[in-house]
C-alpha positions in Angstrom: 0.0 0.1 0.0 2.5 2.9 -1.2 0.1 6.0 -0.4 0.3 6.0 3.2 2.7 8.7 4.6 5.6 8.2 7.1 5.6 5.4 9.4 4.5 6.6 12.6 0.8 5.6 13.8 -0.2 9.2 14.1 0.5 9.8 10.4 -1.3 6.9 9.2 -4.1 7.8 11.5 -4.0 11.3 9.9 -3.8 10.2 6.5 -6.9 7.4 7.2 -9.5 10.0 8.2 -8.8 12.2 5.1 -9.9 9.4 2.9 -13.2 10.4 1.7 -13.6 7.1 -0.2 -13.5 5.5 3.1 -15.8 7.6 4.9 -18.5 7.2 1.7 -18.0 3.3 2.0 -19.1 3.1 5.5 -21.7 5.7 4.7 -23.1 3.3 2.2 -22.7 0.5 4.7 -25.0 2.6 7.1 -27.5 3.2 4.2 -27.7 -0.6 3.9 -28.8 -0.9 7.5 -31.2 1.9 7.3 -32.9 0.5 4.1 -33.1 -2.9 6.0 -34.8 -1.2 9.0 -37.1 0.7 6.5 -37.9 -2.4 4.1 -37.7 -5.3 6.6 -40.7 -4.6 8.6 -41.0 -6.1 12.1 -38.9 -9.4 11.2 -36.9 -9.9 8.1 -38.5 -12.3 5.3 -35.6 -14.5 5.6 -35.5 -18.2 6.4 -34.1 -18.1 9.8 -35.3 -20.2 13.1 -37.4 -18.3 15.7 -34.6 -18.2 18.0 -32.3 -16.6 15.6 -34.9 -14.1 14.4 -34.5 -10.4 15.7 -35.7 -7.2 14.3 -33.9 -5.4 11.6 -32.8 -2.7 14.3 -31.5 -5.3 16.3 -29.5 -6.8 13.5 -27.8 -3.4 12.3 -27.1 -2.7 16.3 -25.5 -6.0 16.3 -23.4 -5.2 13.3 -22.2 -1.9 14.5 -21.0 -3.4 17.7 -19.1 -5.9 15.6 -17.8 -3.2 13.7 -16.6 -1.2 16.6 -14.8 -4.5 18.2 -13.0 -5.1 14.7 -11.7 -1.7 14.5 -10.1 -2.4 18.3 -8.6 -5.4 17.0 -7.4 -3.6 13.9 -5.7 -1.4 16.1 -3.8 -4.0 18.0 -2.8 -5.4 14.7 -1.4 -2.1 13.6 0.4 -1.7 17.1 1.9 -5.1 16.6 3.0 -4.4 13.0 4.2 -0.7 13.7 7.6 -1.5 12.6 6.9 -3.1 9.6 6.1 -1.2 5.9 3.0 -1.6 4.2 3.4 -4.3 1.6 3.1 -2.7 -2.2 0.4 -4.9 -3.4 0.0 -3.1 -6.6 3.4 -4.2 -7.6 2.2 -7.7 -7.3 -0.4 -7.3 -10.2 0.1 -7.2 -13.9 -0.1 -4.1 -15.7 -3.4 -2.4 -15.7 -5.0 -3.3 -18.6 -4.4 -7.2 -18.1 -5.1 -6.6 -14.1 -8.6 -5.2 -15.4 -9.1 -8.1 -17.8 -8.6 -10.6 -15.0 -10.5 -9.0 -12.6 -13.6 -9.0 -14.9 -13.2 -12.4 -15.6 -12.9 -13.8 -12.6 -16.3 -12.1 -11.3 -18.1 -13.4 -14.6 -16.7 -17.1 -13.3 -17.8 -16.4 -10.0 -20.9 -15.8 -10.9 -21.2 -18.6 -13.1 -20.1 -20.9 -10.0 -22.5 -19.2 -7.8 -25.1 -20.0 -10.0 -24.5 -23.3 -10.8 -23.9 -24.1 -7.2 -27.5 -23.1 -6.8 -28.8 -25.2 -9.6 -27.1 -28.2 -8.9 -27.7 -28.3 -5.0 -31.2 -27.7 -5.7 -31.5 -30.7 -7.7 -29.5 -32.8 -5.8 -30.2 -31.9 -2.1 -33.3 -29.5 -2.5 -31.2 -26.2 -1.5 -28.4 -24.6 -3.3 -24.6 -24.7 -2.7 -23.1 -21.5 -0.7 -20.2 -20.4 0.7 -21.5 -21.5 4.3 -23.2 -24.7 5.5 -26.9 -24.6 6.4 -26.9 -23.0 10.0 -24.3 -19.9 9.6 -26.1 -17.0 11.1 -29.7 -18.4 10.9 -29.5 -21.7 12.9 -29.6 -24.8 11.0 -33.0 -25.3 9.2 -32.5 -28.9 8.5 -29.7 -31.7 9.1 -28.0 -32.3 5.9 -26.3 -35.7 5.2 -22.6 -36.2 5.0 -22.6 -36.6 1.1 -24.2 -33.2 1.1 -21.6 -31.7 3.4 -18.8 -33.3 1.5 -20.4 -32.0 -2.1 -20.6 -28.4 -0.7 -16.9 -28.7 0.3 -15.5 -30.2 -2.6 -17.5 -28.1 -4.8 -16.4 -25.0 -3.3 -12.8 -26.1 -2.8 -12.4 -27.0 -6.3 -14.1 -24.0 -8.1 -13.3 -21.0 -6.0 -9.8 -22.4 -4.8 -8.2 -25.1 -6.8 -8.8 -24.2 -10.3 -8.2 -20.3 -9.8 -5.1 -21.2 -7.8 -3.9 -23.7 -10.9 -4.7 -21.1 -13.6 -3.0 -18.2 -12.3 -0.2 -20.1 -11.2 0.0 -21.4 -14.6 0.1 -18.0 -15.9 3.6 -17.2 -14.3 2.3 -15.5 -11.2 4.5 -16.4 -8.0 3.4 -17.2 -4.4 4.4 -13.8 -3.5 2.3 -12.2 -6.2 -0.7 -14.2 -5.0 -0.2 -13.1 -1.3 0.6 -16.4 -0.6 4.1 -15.7 0.9 5.1 -14.4 4.2 7.7 -11.3 4.5 7.9 -11.6 8.2 6.7 -15.1 9.5 7.4 -14.4 13.0 5.3 -11.0 13.1 2.6 -13.0 11.2 2.2 -15.7 13.5 2.2 -13.3 16.6 -0.8 -11.5 14.7 -2.4 -15.0 14.2 -2.2 -15.8 17.7 -3.4 -12.4 19.2 -6.6 -12.0 16.7 -7.1 -15.6 17.4 -7.2 -15.5 21.1 -9.6 -12.4 21.0 -12.0 -13.8 18.5 -12.1 -17.1 20.4 -12.4 -15.3 23.8 -15.5 -13.6 22.3 -17.2 -16.5 20.8 -17.3 -18.3 24.0 -19.8 -15.9 25.3 -22.3 -17.8 23.0 -23.2 -21.3 22.0 -19.7 -23.0 21.3 -17.6 -26.2 21.0 -16.9 -26.3 24.5 -20.8 -27.2 25.4 -20.4 -30.6 23.5 -19.1 -33.7 24.5 -15.3 -34.5 24.5 -15.9 -36.9 21.9 -17.8 -34.6 20.0 -15.3 -31.7 20.5 -12.2 -34.2 19.1 -14.0 -35.8 16.4 -16.6 -33.1 15.2 -13.8 -30.1 15.6 -11.4 -32.0 13.5 -14.0 -32.8 10.8 -15.5 -29.1 10.8 -11.8 -27.7 10.3 -11.3 -29.9 7.3 -14.7 -29.4 5.9 -14.6 -25.7 6.4 -11.0 -25.3 5.1 -12.2 -26.7 1.8 -15.6 -25.6 1.5 -14.9 -21.6 2.8 -11.7 -20.8 4.1 -9.5 -21.9 1.3 -12.2 -20.5 -1.6 -12.3 -17.0 0.3 -8.5 -16.9 0.6 -7.3 -18.1 -2.8 -10.0 -16.1 -4.9 -10.4 -13.0 -2.9 -7.4 -12.1 -0.9 -4.7 -13.9 -3.1 -6.0 -13.0 -6.7 -8.6 -10.2 -6.4 -6.8 -8.1 -4.1 -3.6 -7.3 -5.7 -5.5 -6.1 -8.8 -7.8 -4.1 -6.6 -4.7 -2.1 -5.7 -3.3 -1.6 -9.4 -6.6 -0.6 -10.5 -8.0 1.8 -7.7 -6.7 3.9 -4.8 -5.6 2.4 -1.6 -8.9 3.0 0.2 -11.0 2.1 -2.8 -9.2 -1.5 -3.4 -9.6 -1.7 0.5 -13.5 -1.2 0.6 -13.8 -3.5 -2.6 -11.7 -6.3 -1.0 -13.9 -6.0 1.7 -17.5 -5.7 -0.4 -15.9 -8.7 -2.1 -16.8 -10.9 0.7 -20.3 -10.3 1.2 -20.7 -10.4 -2.8 -19.7 -13.9 -2.6 -22.3 -14.8 -0.1 -25.6 -13.6 -1.3 -26.7 -17.4 -1.7 -26.4 -18.5 1.7 -29.1 -21.0 3.2 -31.2 -18.1 4.8 -31.6 -16.3 1.6 -35.0 -15.5 0.4 -35.6 -15.1 -3.4 -39.4 -15.6 -3.8 -39.8 -12.1 -4.5 -37.9 -9.2 -5.8 -38.2 -7.4 -2.5 -37.2 -10.5 -0.4 -34.4 -10.8 -3.0 -33.2 -7.3 -2.2 -33.1 -7.5 1.4 -31.1 -10.9 1.3 -28.8 -9.1 -0.5 -28.7 -5.9 2.0 -28.6 -8.5 4.6 -25.7 -10.2 3.1 -23.6 -7.0 2.9 -25.1 -5.8 6.5 -23.6 -8.6 8.3 -20.5 -9.8 6.1 -18.8 -6.5 5.3 -17.5 -6.2 8.8 -15.8 -9.4 8.8 -14.6 -8.3 5.0 -13.0 -5.6 6.5 -11.1 -7.2 8.9 -10.0 -9.8 6.3 -9.0 -7.3 3.9 -7.1 -5.2 6.8 -5.0 -8.5 7.9 -4.2 -9.1 4.1 -3.4 -5.4 3.3 -1.2 -5.1 6.4 0.9 -8.1 6.2 0.8 -8.7 2.5 -0.2 -12.5 3.6 -3.5 -14.0 2.8 -3.0 -16.9 4.9 -3.1 -14.7 7.9 -6.5 -13.8 7.6 -7.6 -17.2 7.1 -5.7 -18.7 10.3 -6.3 -15.6 12.3 -10.3 -14.9 11.8 -11.8 -18.0 10.0 -10.6 -21.2 9.9 -10.8 -21.6 13.6 -13.1 -18.8 14.5 -15.9 -19.5 13.8 -15.5 -22.6 11.7 -14.3 -24.8 14.7 -15.4 -22.8 17.9 -18.9 -22.2 16.8 -19.7 -24.5 13.4 -18.4 -27.6 15.1 -22.1 -28.0 16.3 -23.5 -27.9 13.0 -21.0 -30.7 11.7 -21.9 -32.6 14.8 -25.6 -32.9 13.8 -25.0 -33.6 10.0 -22.7 -36.4 10.7 -24.4 -37.8 13.6 -21.2 -37.6 16.0 
């Protein structure tokens, strides 16, 4: 990120508050929340269990609280990495024309994969394939078969992670150009451990893995780690934070690239199990809700990648274990009848 002035926390903070693009992005996110309150009625028309339903206002307040917590975590990461230069992510992308062409084709490809996942999932299992297992945010509306879980994991792992990775490696991009090599593994490891510890601590306040039996914790936790690694962790890391992020930084200003990287995360989650597209209005509310709840997490993932230049950091610190082991082991235990 080459546009940041100086090397002190004060100079970078001053630069941050002058970025109109960032303020516009946060304003747009708040507008999404207000739109949900206005359009959503007393309860959002989404496929959520009764004990997971909240009013639109409650959802917005919860998302704002999450964002504040994440800003605090970002400040802690900035303190840990205060002696490190910001990596020049734009230099890791090809020339602008090539970067633009690759970015467009990546999103065309993502649209096809998202659409086909809905088609094949509905025909095989009665529910489309999204980036999360049934039960994320909404509570599980049904028990999925092990076959369905593995199909979900392999579909996402192959089409969002394996194929894009192999294609871009075959085009000559190095691991460093794909944000997959650490420039300071000791500092990266420290960041991972601190963020992971904070995230796990916060998730212990709600339903979590420690409310299961020891057998379920060991077997279910290991299985949850592996299936989510294939089904959502690696796909998100490779597709967005390894491949798209350097191209965003080549094509746009650092502030805009950061916001686009954050917004790309909810964009891949518009077909979750709780979404409802039976009417245009319900479809609009589904998209707005996806951006409300996933944008803060996208900001954190984008920041960790932007600050370290290492896409692995966000996956280990803020995805693979928390929430997909600490929280989602409960889903896997039910699906596999452990």
